[in-house]
Steps between C-alpha positions, in 0.01 A plus 500: 500500500290209390482394132249673283386175351689578174789290628262211585333537153832481328620205707181316411553571131866389541397173651277449208806531269485864403871607464410872457331495838829383662682787331239751633514342845876533494476867402263571791708348781862450383629843614346464851639146541845619362503791759424245781772264374757773468436599845541140630787390282698826517579520132310549175665223296406238762164634540436476125600143510267431790222680307539270220512199715182618671311519182639169387363350826162677442499331152577151642244533778209667301300182511451544878393868487169557671285644224371855579745549791733806500832359357716797632546360856578162363762657259649677803511171693680325197741791471569508872565129517728517202696782650545309826619194318746723314619680811543151683699371203719811494580450872595139442723604206658786696588259790653253251688778322645635829617145572683495165797744519580490139156630400541852352211720443411593143409861436119562486354570172194720445287413207309824471818707469435677833797523729500256791278617782277719286143359469209585275258732678215322318577166661634632831324801640718503814805744549840350527523591870173338557591189314827486702313533826248236387779251431613545864160373624445128576345332201150435654471859608609636153250275337212608725590868450534475127186300438281734725645838462673503168301257295167578658390141588272459787621342824290189428658485136849548645434219751389271207794584282759438768322203665465684831215638712346859477614567858874414422483717178369795697777454766774447252393800285473719815856396610642546159348840478628614832851358424496654139414845645795471753750390208385791281529750777865402529549557132340849488747781480 
């Protein structure tokens, strides 16, 4: 699922200062990235924030873009690392909150008007049962499966995005797929 060259051409134009090229690039890749981020973060609101952070980081790093290269794997790498940073931050905050007994949880607000737990099919093509099963997988397995099976990245691209090796991605994706099948069998009526 390599880039058609259109993304590279738009990124080149954006690096040259063409703001419309950025808008077009965003339109081409944002929904795919959002779907990936929803799958990693577990909720749409967080994923939308991560998507904005991803494109902000792209903007800040555009001067190091390798002209002519497909920017999509690079964008996935930025999104991936941004999501990992957020997940780590959440884990630290959760630990601190659990240590503070007076901290009460605020009700969650959905900005798009959808009830909690409902996701847009456009950004999240997975069923609720599949999403719930994915959330039970170890993070590295979930990432490998999402990148290769859901978002169509090659094993090499997934390895680049996650900072891993192709062999590790293959193994993680295989284990994730096997575990996911078992979890979904348990859910089947």
